[in-house]
C-alpha positions as CSV (number, residue, x, y, z in Angstrom):
1,M,38.0,-61.0,31.0
2,K,36.8,-57.4,30.9
3,S,36.4,-55.6,34.2
4,I,32.9,-55.9,35.7
5,D,31.2,-54.2,38.5
6,R,32.5,-55.4,41.9
7,S,29.1,-55.9,43.3
8,T,28.2,-58.0,40.3
9,A,31.3,-60.1,40.6
10,S,30.7,-60.6,44.3
11,L,27.1,-61.7,43.6
12,I,28.4,-64.2,41.0
13,T,30.9,-65.8,43.3
14,T,28.6,-66.1,46.4
15,S,25.1,-66.7,45.0
16,T,25.7,-70.0,43.2
17,S,28.1,-72.9,42.7
18,N,26.7,-73.8,39.3
19,P,29.4,-73.1,36.8
20,N,26.9,-72.6,34.0
21,V,25.0,-70.0,36.0
22,K,28.3,-68.3,36.9
23,E,29.3,-68.2,33.2
24,A,26.0,-66.7,32.1
25,A,26.1,-64.1,34.8
26,I,29.7,-63.1,33.9
27,N,28.7,-62.8,30.3
28,K,25.8,-60.6,31.1
29,A,27.9,-58.4,33.4
30,E,30.5,-58.1,30.6
31,T,27.9,-57.1,28.1
32,Q,26.5,-54.5,30.5
33,D,30.0,-53.2,31.1
34,K,30.7,-53.1,27.4
35,N,27.5,-51.2,26.8
36,V,28.6,-48.5,29.3
37,E,32.0,-48.4,27.7
38,E,30.5,-47.9,24.2
39,R,28.4,-45.0,25.4
40,V,31.3,-43.3,27.1
41,K,33.9,-44.2,24.4
42,P,33.0,-41.3,22.0
43,L,33.3,-38.9,24.9
44,K,36.7,-40.2,26.0
45,S,38.3,-39.2,22.7
46,F,37.0,-35.7,23.2
47,L,37.3,-35.3,27.0
48,S,40.8,-36.5,27.9
49,R,42.6,-33.7,29.6
50,R,45.0,-33.2,26.7
51,S,42.4,-33.2,24.0
52,F,39.8,-31.3,26.0
53,L,41.1,-27.8,25.1
54,G,42.4,-28.6,21.7
55,K,38.9,-29.8,20.6
56,S,37.1,-26.8,22.0
57,L,35.8,-28.8,25.0
58,A,33.3,-30.6,22.7
59,V,31.3,-33.5,24.0
60,G,30.1,-34.7,20.6
61,A,26.5,-35.2,21.6
62,G,24.9,-32.0,20.3
63,T,24.2,-28.8,22.2
64,I,21.7,-29.1,24.9
65,G,18.9,-26.6,24.6
66,A,15.3,-25.7,25.5
67,G,13.9,-28.6,23.5
68,L,16.1,-31.2,25.0
69,L,15.3,-29.9,28.5
70,A,11.6,-30.0,27.8
71,N,11.8,-33.5,26.4
72,A,14.0,-35.0,29.2
73,P,12.7,-38.1,30.8
74,T,10.1,-37.3,33.4
75,A,10.7,-40.4,35.7
76,R,14.1,-41.9,35.7
77,A,17.0,-41.9,33.3
78,S,18.7,-45.2,32.7
79,G,21.0,-46.3,35.5
80,G,18.6,-45.2,38.2
81,L,19.2,-41.4,37.9
82,T,16.1,-39.4,38.6
83,R,15.3,-36.5,36.3
84,G,16.4,-34.3,39.2
85,D,19.7,-36.0,39.6
86,A,20.4,-35.6,35.9
87,D,19.4,-31.9,36.0
88,I,21.8,-31.3,38.9
89,L,24.7,-33.0,37.2
90,R,24.0,-31.2,34.0
91,F,24.0,-27.8,35.8
92,L,27.2,-28.7,37.5
93,A,28.7,-29.9,34.2
94,A,27.8,-26.5,32.7
95,A,29.4,-24.7,35.7
96,E,32.6,-26.7,35.3
97,L,32.8,-26.0,31.6
98,I,32.5,-22.3,32.4
99,E,35.2,-22.7,35.1
100,A,37.5,-24.6,32.8
101,D,37.1,-21.8,30.2
102,L,38.1,-19.0,32.5
103,W,40.9,-21.0,34.2
104,Q,42.3,-21.9,30.8
105,Q,42.6,-18.1,30.1
106,Y,44.4,-17.6,33.4
107,N,46.7,-20.5,32.7
108,E,47.6,-19.4,29.2
109,L,49.0,-16.1,30.5
110,G,50.0,-16.9,34.1
111,G,50.3,-20.6,34.6
112,I,52.6,-23.4,33.7
113,Q,52.6,-24.3,30.1
114,D,52.8,-28.1,29.5
115,P,51.0,-30.9,27.6
116,E,48.7,-31.5,30.6
117,V,47.1,-28.1,30.2
118,P,47.9,-27.0,26.7
119,G,46.9,-23.9,24.9
120,G,49.0,-20.7,25.6
121,T,52.6,-19.8,25.7
122,G,52.7,-17.8,28.9
123,N,53.2,-14.1,29.6
124,P,56.4,-13.5,31.7
125,A,55.4,-10.1,32.9
126,Y,51.9,-11.1,34.1
127,T,53.3,-14.3,35.6
128,A,55.8,-12.3,37.6
129,A,53.1,-9.9,38.9
130,L,51.1,-12.9,40.0
131,A,54.2,-14.3,41.8
132,V,54.1,-11.3,44.1
133,L,51.1,-12.9,45.7
134,D,53.0,-16.2,45.9
135,E,56.0,-17.6,44.1
136,D,54.1,-20.8,43.3
137,M,51.1,-19.1,41.7
138,D,51.8,-20.5,38.2
139,Q,51.7,-24.0,39.6
140,Y,48.5,-23.4,41.5
141,I,46.8,-21.8,38.5
142,H,47.9,-24.8,36.4
143,D,46.6,-27.3,38.9
144,N,43.3,-25.5,39.4
145,T,42.8,-25.4,35.6
146,D,43.5,-29.1,35.3
147,D,41.1,-29.9,38.1
148,E,38.2,-28.0,36.5
149,I,38.8,-29.6,33.1
150,T,38.6,-33.1,34.7
151,H,35.4,-32.2,36.6
152,A,33.7,-31.1,33.4
153,A,34.9,-34.1,31.4
154,F,33.9,-36.6,34.1
155,L,30.4,-35.2,34.7
156,N,29.6,-35.2,31.0
157,A,31.0,-38.7,30.6
158,Y,29.0,-40.0,33.6
159,L,25.8,-38.4,32.2
160,A,26.3,-40.1,28.9
161,S,27.0,-43.5,30.6
162,K,23.6,-43.3,32.2
163,G,21.8,-42.4,29.0
164,A,21.4,-38.8,30.0
165,E,22.2,-35.8,27.9
166,P,25.6,-34.2,28.5
167,V,26.2,-30.4,28.1
168,N,27.8,-28.8,25.2
169,L,28.4,-25.0,25.2
170,D,30.5,-24.8,22.1
171,Q,28.1,-22.6,20.1
172,F,28.7,-19.9,22.7
173,R,32.5,-19.8,22.4
174,T,32.3,-16.4,20.7
175,L,33.9,-14.0,23.2
176,P,37.3,-12.5,22.2
177,S,40.6,-13.6,23.7
178,S,43.1,-11.3,25.3
179,Q,45.5,-9.9,22.7
180,A,48.4,-10.0,25.1
181,T,51.5,-12.1,24.3
182,G,50.8,-15.8,25.4
183,A,47.1,-16.0,24.8
184,Q,45.5,-18.3,22.2
185,Q,43.3,-16.6,19.7
186,I,40.2,-18.7,20.1
187,G,36.6,-18.1,21.0
188,R,35.8,-18.0,24.8
189,L,32.8,-18.6,26.9
190,T,33.9,-16.0,29.5
191,N,35.2,-12.5,29.7
192,L,38.0,-11.8,32.2
193,M,38.6,-8.2,31.0
194,Q,35.6,-6.4,32.5
195,L,35.1,-7.9,35.9
196,T,33.2,-6.5,38.9
197,V,34.5,-8.7,41.6
198,D,32.5,-9.3,44.8
199,T,35.2,-9.5,47.5
200,S,32.7,-9.9,50.4
201,W,33.8,-13.6,50.6
202,W,36.9,-12.3,52.4
203,T,34.9,-10.8,55.3
204,R,32.2,-13.4,55.3
205,Y,34.6,-16.2,56.2
206,R,36.0,-14.1,59.0
207,S,32.8,-13.3,60.8
208,D,31.9,-15.2,64.0
209,N,28.3,-13.9,64.3
210,K,26.9,-13.7,60.7
211,N,26.0,-16.2,58.0
212,P,24.6,-15.4,54.5
213,D,22.1,-18.2,55.1
214,F,20.4,-15.9,57.6
215,G,20.3,-13.0,55.1
216,D,23.4,-11.3,56.6
217,T,25.5,-9.1,54.4
218,F,29.2,-8.4,54.6
219,P,31.5,-5.5,53.6
220,Q,33.8,-5.6,50.6
221,A,37.5,-6.3,51.2
222,V,38.4,-4.2,48.1
223,E,35.5,-1.9,47.6
224,G,36.7,-0.5,44.3
225,L,36.5,-4.0,42.7
226,S,32.8,-4.2,43.4
227,M,32.0,-0.8,41.8
228,G,33.6,-0.9,38.3
229,Q,34.8,-3.1,35.5
230,F,38.4,-4.2,35.7
231,P,40.7,-6.6,33.8
232,A,42.0,-9.7,35.6
233,I,44.3,-10.6,32.7
234,P,46.2,-8.1,30.5
235,R,43.9,-7.2,27.6
236,N,46.9,-6.6,25.3
237,D,50.6,-5.9,25.8
238,G,49.8,-2.2,26.6
239,D,48.5,-3.5,30.0
240,L,52.0,-4.7,30.9
241,T,53.0,-1.2,32.0
242,P,53.2,0.8,34.2
243,P,54.2,-1.7,36.9
244,D,51.4,-0.7,39.4
245,H,48.8,-1.1,36.7
246,L,49.9,-4.6,35.8
247,Q,50.1,-5.5,39.6
248,A,46.6,-4.2,40.0
249,I,45.5,-6.6,37.2
250,A,47.3,-9.5,39.1
251,N,45.7,-8.4,42.4
252,T,42.3,-8.4,40.7
253,A,42.9,-11.9,39.5
254,G,44.0,-13.0,43.0
255,F,40.6,-11.8,44.5
256,H,38.7,-13.2,41.5
257,F,40.3,-16.7,42.1
258,G,38.8,-16.6,45.6
259,F,35.4,-15.4,44.4
260,I,35.1,-18.2,41.8
261,E,36.2,-21.0,44.1
262,Q,34.1,-20.0,47.1
263,G,31.1,-20.3,44.8
264,G,32.0,-23.9,43.9
265,T,32.7,-24.6,47.6
266,S,29.1,-23.6,48.5
267,L,27.4,-24.9,45.3
268,Y,28.2,-28.6,45.7
269,P,26.9,-29.0,49.3
270,S,23.9,-26.8,48.5
271,L,22.9,-29.1,45.6
272,A,23.9,-32.3,47.3
273,Q,20.8,-31.9,49.6
274,R,18.6,-32.4,46.5
275,V,20.4,-35.5,45.1
276,T,18.6,-38.9,45.2
277,H,20.8,-41.5,43.4
278,D,23.6,-42.8,45.7
279,E,26.2,-42.7,43.0
280,A,25.3,-39.2,41.9
281,L,25.5,-38.1,45.6
282,R,28.9,-39.7,45.8
283,I,30.0,-37.7,42.8
284,V,28.8,-34.4,44.2
285,L,30.3,-35.1,47.6
286,S,33.6,-36.1,46.0
287,I,34.1,-33.1,43.7
288,G,32.8,-30.5,46.2
289,P,35.7,-30.8,48.7
290,T,38.2,-30.2,45.9
291,E,36.6,-26.8,45.3
292,A,37.1,-26.0,49.0
293,M,40.8,-26.9,48.6
294,H,41.0,-24.5,45.8
295,F,39.2,-21.8,47.8
296,Q,41.5,-22.1,50.8
297,T,44.5,-21.8,48.5
298,W,43.2,-18.6,46.9
299,H,42.0,-17.2,50.3
300,D,45.6,-17.4,51.4
301,K,47.1,-15.8,48.3
302,A,44.7,-12.9,48.1
303,G,45.9,-11.8,51.5
304,N,49.3,-11.2,49.9
305,A,48.1,-8.7,47.4
306,P,50.2,-5.5,47.9
307,P,48.3,-2.3,48.7
308,L,48.5,0.1,45.8
309,T,46.5,2.5,43.5
310,D,46.3,1.7,39.8
311,P,47.6,4.9,38.1
312,T,45.4,4.3,35.0
313,N,42.0,4.1,36.7
314,G,42.3,4.9,40.4
315,L,41.4,1.4,41.6
316,V,42.7,1.1,45.2
317,F,43.8,-2.1,46.9
318,P,43.9,-1.4,50.6
319,D,46.2,-2.7,53.3
320,L,44.1,-5.5,54.7
321,N,46.1,-5.5,57.9
322,S,45.1,-2.0,58.7
323,P,41.7,-0.5,59.8
324,P,38.9,-1.0,59.1
325,F,40.3,-4.5,58.7
326,G,43.3,-6.0,60.5
327,G,43.0,-7.1,64.1
328,E,42.4,-10.6,65.4
329,E,39.6,-11.5,62.9
330,F,41.1,-9.9,59.7
331,Q,44.8,-10.5,59.8
332,T,45.8,-11.7,56.3
333,N,47.3,-15.0,57.3
334,L,43.9,-16.4,58.6
335,I,42.6,-18.8,56.0
336,M,40.5,-21.2,58.1
337,P,36.7,-20.5,58.2
338,E,35.9,-18.7,61.5
339,P,33.2,-20.5,63.5
340,T,29.8,-18.8,63.1
341,I,26.1,-19.3,63.5
342,F,24.5,-22.2,61.7
343,L,20.9,-23.5,61.4
344,S,19.8,-21.6,64.5
345,R,21.2,-18.8,66.6
346,A,20.3,-21.0,69.5
347,F,23.2,-23.4,68.6
348,P,26.8,-22.7,69.5
349,I,28.9,-21.3,66.6
350,V,30.7,-23.8,64.4
351,S,33.2,-23.6,61.6
352,I,31.4,-24.3,58.3
353,V,31.1,-23.6,54.6
354,R,28.7,-20.7,53.9
355,P,26.2,-20.4,52.4
356,T,24.8,-23.9,52.0
357,E,21.1,-23.0,51.8
358,T,19.7,-25.2,49.0
359,D,16.7,-23.1,47.9
360,G,17.7,-21.3,44.7
361,A,21.3,-22.4,44.9
362,A,21.9,-22.9,41.2
363,M,20.2,-19.7,40.1
364,G,22.1,-17.9,42.8
365,A,25.3,-19.1,41.3
366,V,24.2,-18.0,37.8
367,N,23.3,-14.5,39.2
368,A,26.6,-14.2,41.0
369,L,28.6,-15.1,37.9
370,T,26.5,-12.7,35.7
371,A,27.0,-9.8,38.2
372,D,30.7,-10.6,38.1
373,G,30.8,-9.5,34.5
374,L,32.0,-12.9,33.4
375,F,29.4,-13.1,30.6
376,I,29.6,-9.6,29.2
377,G,29.2,-10.0,25.5
378,Q,27.3,-13.3,25.6
379,T,24.2,-13.9,23.5
380,P,20.6,-14.0,24.9
381,A,20.5,-17.6,23.9
382,F,23.4,-18.4,26.3
383,F,21.6,-16.7,29.2
384,T,18.4,-18.5,28.3
385,L,20.1,-21.9,28.4
386,L,22.0,-21.2,31.6
387,N,18.8,-20.1,33.3
388,Q,17.0,-23.2,32.2
389,L,19.8,-25.4,33.5
390,A,19.7,-23.6,36.8
391,E,16.0,-23.7,37.2
392,A,15.9,-27.4,36.4
393,A,18.6,-28.1,39.1
394,D,16.8,-25.9,41.6
395,H,13.5,-27.9,41.0
396,A,15.2,-31.2,41.8
397,R,14.1,-32.8,45.0
398,H,15.7,-35.5,47.1
399,G,13.8,-38.7,46.6
400,G,12.4,-37.4,43.3
401,R,9.6,-35.5,44.9
402,G,8.3,-32.6,43.0
403,R,9.4,-33.8,39.6
C-alpha cells in the first residue's frame, strides 16, 4: 500500500468498522497521495541536491513573472493555502534560490568539493585564507550551501504540490563567474565581486538598549566595507597575491556570510506573522531557525578576521577587541544575542532576534540585498520580478485579510 496521510489513516481506522467503507477510504486517500506525488515528481528530478546545481536550479514549471502574479488565485490555492500564503512561500523560494546561487560560488572556491554540493574544484589559496578565520570554514561553507539548496528545492516542491506556481529565476542567470582557478564558468544570479557589506549586524546584536524595530541605527564594525565595492571571492588568479589582499578578500567573505544569514534569521519570523495556513506556518517556523544557526556560526567566525590593511585598495579591517570596540559588550568571542528592548521600552530587556517587524519585511530584504551590491549587473526585468514578489509577500495578511 502507498503511504497515506497519517490523519487520514487514523480517521479510516477509528471512524468505521465497515470493511467496504474502510477500503473505499483507503483507495481515495491513495489516489490523493498519488496526485500529490505526480505533481511533485517532475520537480524531484530537477530539485534533488545533486542535480539541483547541474540543471541550473531549474524547476521546470516556467518562469514566474508579472502575468503569473497578476493572474494568481484571489481566494485559495488548492490544499488550503491562501493567496497570501503562496505569495510568502514564493518570495522565500526566490530568496533561497538567490542564497543557493551565492553560496554555490563560495563553495566552489572555498568549500568542500563532493557530490553532495557539486560544481567547482576548489581554490587552495582562498581556502587557506578562509581557514585563518576557522580551520573548519570549508566544512561550514559546504553545509550552509547544502542547506540553502534544500530550502529552495523544498519550497518550490511544496508550492507545486499545492497547485501553486513555483519560482524559476533561470532566465536571470547571466552574471559572470569568477575567473579564478576552481570556479565553474556558468551564468550566475549574484555578484560577489563588487560588494558593499553592511557590518552593522555585528554591533546590533551586542547592544542592550537599541533595537532596529524602534528605528535605532548601529555603527559599522568594518566601516570601509560599507563605503566601497570589494570582492568576497578572488576575481581571478591575480587576486591570490599579495597575501594581505587575499586575506582581505577572505575577511570580506567572513563578514558577508554574517550579513546574509542575519537577514534570513530576521526574515522568517517577520513573515511568519502573516501566514495563515497551519502547514505553511510550520514550514516557515522550521526553516527559519536553521538560518539562525548559520548566523551564529558566521558571527563567531567573523570575530576571528585578522586586522590588516589591503595594500591594493586601502580597505582596513580593525582590531575588534580594541577601542572603539572591545570591552564587555564587544569582545569577539561573544556570539549570543545580547538582551535588548522589545515591543515596548517599558518591558525588561530580553534576548531576541532583531529586527522582526513584519511591515515591509520582504521589501526590506530586497533593498538590503540590492544595497549589498549582490545584483550589480542584473537586468531591469530581474528587479521588477523581485520587487513584485516582495510586494505580494508584504501584502499577505494572517487569516487572509486584505487579499
